[in-house]
N, C-alpha and C positions, 0 to 999 in steps of 0.2 A: 504494500500500500504506500502511496506517496501523495503529497499535496500537489495538485495540478492547478488549482485556482483558489484565490482568496479575494476578498473584496474590501473596499472602503466606500462608505456612503459619501456622496458628493452633492452639493447644492445645485451645481450647474455642470452637466457632463462635458460640454464643449470647453468651458473655462478650466475644468479639471484636466482634460486632455492636454490643453496648452501648457498648464503648469507641470504636469507629470512628464511631458515630452520635452518642451522647450527649456524648462528650468532644471528638472531633475535628471533629464537625459534618458528616460525610458523610451522605448519604441512602441508605436501603435501595432497591435496584433489583429484585433477584430473591431469593426465599426459597422454593426448590423442594425438597421432600423427595426424597432419593436414598438409599434404604436407611436406614442409621443416621446418615447425614450429610445435608447440604443443598447445593444449588447456591445459594450465598449471596453476593451481590455488593452493593457500595456504589458510589456515584458522588459526585463533588464537586458541590455546588450551584453552585459558581462556574464549572463547565465541564459543563453538562448534556449536551452532545453529545460530551464527551470520553470517554476509556476508563473501563471499569468495573474495580473492584478485587475479585477473587475472594478471599474468606476461606476458604482451602483447608484442609481438615483435615490435621493434621500427623501422621497415623498411619502413613505409609509408613516402613519401617525406615531409609531413607537420610536422612530429614529431621532426626531428632534430632542425629546427629553433625555434619551440615552446619550447622545453626543454632547448635549449641553452639560450634563452631569460629568462626563469624562473631562471635558475642557475645563470646567469650573474647578475640578479636583486636580488638574494638571496631568491626567492620565492619557498617554498616547494610545491611539486606536490601532496603530500598526508599528512595526519595527523593521528597519532596513539595515543590513550589514554593510559596512564599509571597511576598506583596508587602511585608510588614513583619515581619521575623523577631523584632525586639525585642518587638513587640506580641504575636505568637504565643507567644513564649517566656514572657512574663509571664502571658498568658491561660491557657496550658496548665499552667504551674507553679501558678497559682491554683486549678486544678482537680485538683491532686494528681499531675500527670504528672511523672515523674522523668527529668531530663535527665542523660545521661552525658557530654555535652559542651555547655557553654553556647554562645551565639552567638560564633562565631570568624571573624574576617576572614581569608580565604584568598587575597586579591588581587582576583580577578574576581567574588567572591561572598562572602556571609556564610553560614555553615552552623552548625547545631546538631543534636544527636542525642539522641533520647529512647527510653525503653523503652516499647513498646506494650502491656505487661502480658500479651501473648499469645505471648511467646517470641522477639520480634524487636527489633532496634534499627532505628529509622526516622530518616532524616536530613531535616531541613528545609533548604531553600536559598532565599536571596534573591539573585538575580543583581544585580550592580551595572550601572548604565547604561553602555553602550559609550561610552568617552571619544572615540572616533574617529568616532562617528556624527554626522551633520549633519541638521538638520531642513529 
């Protein structure tokens, strides 16, 4: 069993597509009309065989209170792995991305949290090398 697809709820699918592709660097995979919305997915170019991220319309009545509570409490909806969090933080800040938490060492990793402009907080994580690992 493997993860093939996960989703984030977004306020505006077209604005989300622009942010996730133009700012974050993901690539569009599917853009299929479904009534008033779309089956709209993106993928990481660093993991072309990895899972897709569905930019899910946030119009279900349960979504707004759920996302509002997460944002209010500073809880990210999703997490993306990076190799160099300081580089990504500087690069994204330069593109106007607003971070709610700068890179922060949490022991086994360094994390940062940003606002995806689509109603969500997203966490970046750079795992530290395992100190007990031998080559």
